[in-house]
N, C-alpha and C positions, 0 to 999 in steps of 0.2 A: 472765133475762140474754136478751139479745138473740144469736143466729147468731155476730154478728161482735166480738163480746165473748167470747164461748169459741175461735172460732177463733182473734183475739188470744192467747188465754193460752195455748191449745195451739202455737203456733208458737213465743212464744216461751219456752215448756217445752221444745220440740226445741231452738232456740238455744242455752239455760242450762244444761241437763243435769240439771238439777232442781229439783223444784219449792220447795223454799227459794231458790233462786236466781233460778230467773225470779220471784218474789214479791217478791224485794227486790227487782229492775228496774222491776218493774209499781208497785212502791210498796205493794202489798197482803198481806194475810196470808198464810200458807201453802195456810190450810183454802178460801181464794178460787179458787186457783187447781185447788186435787185439786177441790174440787166443779164447777166451772166444765170441767174434761176429762172427769173423769165423768158429767157431763149428757153431755155432745157423744157422748161414746162410747156411752149407753145408747140417746140420740135415735139415731144412726147406724145402733145397733145391731152395731157394730163396738167391737174391743179395737185402742185408736188408740199404748198405750206401753205396755212390762214395764215393772211397778215394780221399782226392783233395789234393794239395799240404797246400791251408790254414785252413784243417782241415777236416769233413765229410759232407756230403748232405745226406738227406733222400732219395731212389728210393718211386716208390706212394707204391711198397711192402711194403716198412721200414714205411715208413707213416701210412698205415693202421693198421702195430701191432704197430706202437708205442702208434696210440689212442683208440686202443681198451685196452690194457693192463697198461696206465703210471695213471689211474683215481685208479685201483685196487690196484697198487705200491704205490702210493705216502699213500693211505687209510691206509694201512697194515702199513707203515711207522709212520704214524702218530699213529695209534695206538701203536704201540710198543714202541715209543718215551713217549708217554700216561705212560705208564708203569715204562719207562727207569724215567722219571722225577718226578715222587710224591716224597714227600718229601721236602727233604733240597736241594737245588740245590748244585752242587759239582763244582762252578767255581766262579772265582771272578772278572770277567768283562762281560760287557754288550756292545756290537757300535752298534749306531745308523746313519743311512745315508741321509740326510736331502736336503732341497736347502741352497746355498749360503744366501739366501736372507731373507725375512721377516717370512719362518716357523722357520726358524735357533729361530728367537727372537720370536714367537709364543710358541716356545718348550720350553723356559728356565722358565719361572716362572713357570710350570707345571712338574717340576721333582720332588719338593719337598716331597711331600708324598710319592714316590718311592724310594728318598734317606732313608725319616724317619725309612722305614720298613725293608729296606736295606744296614746298612751305611759299610757293608763292601764289597760293590758292586762297583767299577769303570764304571761308566759310559762313555764311549767312543764315541764321538759326532762326526761325519765325514760329513761337507757339500761338494755339489758340483755341477755344472752347467750342465754336462752331463747328456746323459742318461744311466740308470743303468739297470745291469741283477743282482739281488739279489745273484744267483748261481755263479757270477763271482769277489764278492765280499768277504770278511770276516766280513762284517755287520749281525748282528742276526735281526734286524727292518730298514725295510725303512719306510719313511715316506714323501710320494711326493705323486703329481698327477699320474702320469705314471710308469708304470716299464717294460722292454721288453722282461721279461718273465713271460707272464699273466698268462698261464698252470702250471706254478709250483708255486704260490705261493695264498696266503688268503688275500683277498683287506679286510679291514672293514673300513668304510668312518668313518673319525674323523670331519672333519666340510669342509662348504661351503666356502669360501672366496671370495668376488667381488677384480675387478684387482684395481691396486694402484689407487688411485688417484694424483691429480698432484699439488705442492706445490711450490712459490715461495718466497725466503724473502720481507720484504716489501722494502726492498733496491732495490732490483730488480725491484719492480713494479714501485719505482716511478724513477729509470734511466730509463727503457727501456718500460714501460707502460704494462697494462695487457691486455692480448690476448678476445677478445670477442668469438671467436669461432675457432672451431680446427684447420681451414685453416689460420687465424693467426698463428698458432707458427713455420710456414714457415718464419717469419722473427723474430725469437727469438734465445736465447741462449739455446739448450737443455741439458739435463743428461741423458744417458740411462745409465741402469745395465748391457744388455750385446747387443753388434749389431752380424747382420747376425747368430741368434740362429730361430733355427723354432719357432712353436707356440705350443709346447705341455705342455707348465707350463702354457698357459694362455695366451702369449705373454708379458710379463711385460710391455716392450717397447712399449704400444699401442699407445704411442702419437706421434712417429716415420712416423706411417703409413699416409703417404699424399693422399691426391686425388689420384694423378697418380704414385709417387715415395716415396721412403724411406726418409725420410729426415735425414739429415745427423748432429748428436749429437757433438757436444763443448766438450763435455769432456764423457769418459766413463771410469766405476770402479763400479765393481763387488763387492760392499758392501754395505750392506744397511744401515748402521752406517755411512760413508765413503760419500754417496750418500746424507744422509740429512745434513750433515756436511757441504757439498760442496751446500746445496740449502742455507743452511743457513746461509754463507759466500757472498751470492748474487751472484753464479755462474752461476745459471740458472734455467731452469722451469725441475721440475724431479719428477718421481711418488715416492709414499711413502704408504705404505700398511696401511690403515685403523688402524690396531689393533699393529701398532708401539708404543712400549712401549716409547717413548721421548717426550716430550714436551719441544716447541721454537716459537721462532717469526715468524710463517709461514703464508703467506697466501691463503689458497685454489685457485685453476684459475680451470677455467673451471666446475665448480661442477657440473653444469644440464648435462655436459657429462655423458651419463651412460654406463657401462660396463658389463658383465656375470658373473657370479657366478661360478667360478673355483671349483671342489670336491677333495678334498685331503687326504689322506688314508693311514689306518698305514698296512704295508704290511709285511709278515714272507712267509719262506719256508712253505708250507705245511707238509712238515715230523717234524717240528718245533710246530705242534699245540698242543701242551700238553705241551708245555714248562710254569711251572707257573710263572720265571719271565716275562716272555714276556709276559703273560697276565694279571699278574699286572702292568705291565708296561701299559698297552692297558687303563688298569680299571682307573688306577691314569693320565691320560692323559685326558679322560672323566671327570672325575670329577672338582668339582667346583676349580678355583685354588686358592692358599691358600699363594703364596708369589709373590709379583709382585713389581718392582724396576721401577725408571724412572729416567735416565740419563737426567743429562738439560747441555743445551751445551749453551754459548752466542758467536753471530756469530760480534757482535762489539768489 
């Protein structure tokens, strides 16, 4: 086996974290990856990875080798894919993974141009609240603020969004009153998108962060539409995205509470850099919105 193949198997082993996952990605037997990496270690007379029950862990020597060769490896893969993907694409679908909340709604009206250009391509959209490692999914594109494998991906900024503003129905305000400060929220019924999550996505539930502790929500639901409907029905005060494409009889609460912007990125694997479909998808998303829809829901 050539040095280049052994290096390839070593890099994919590191990227996927185990012999079995890297073998599946490479479409070879697990023993092939094991043998290649073992032979590479013998030839270099160095241990590159520690074999653990849960996978592998790089040694300091392995870390140095990986950092030295991974960029060149991915650049070569990208160039080869650019050649391979010239002309018409030989596939019938493209998968996007994004957040369950506002970003999935932001995405919908921006897909029209791409679908017009590629009527035979099926767009598959998966939403998630969890951290994503692109190399461990079958998604072609991630539209997210963060990714778990930053060294192996290309990130292009799509937009900056402000954290969700707070809203409540007029009926709720009439019944429970309107909070005048953030501290007043402790005396109100609060609706949250998810609780006990970290802040890597900008902390959608910023209204639960009290001065001394986390406030308890009366309702937790990880659906942007359900949250909107719950607020409209008077269930409580809830964060709703400023770009939310729905109209309704809601009142903004604590409008002077400022929140930082969150950057959202179009993320693809470095080895997919020459993919015409992916490049055209990005171009359609950053262009003007050609389709808008309003979902009107009545709470009475």
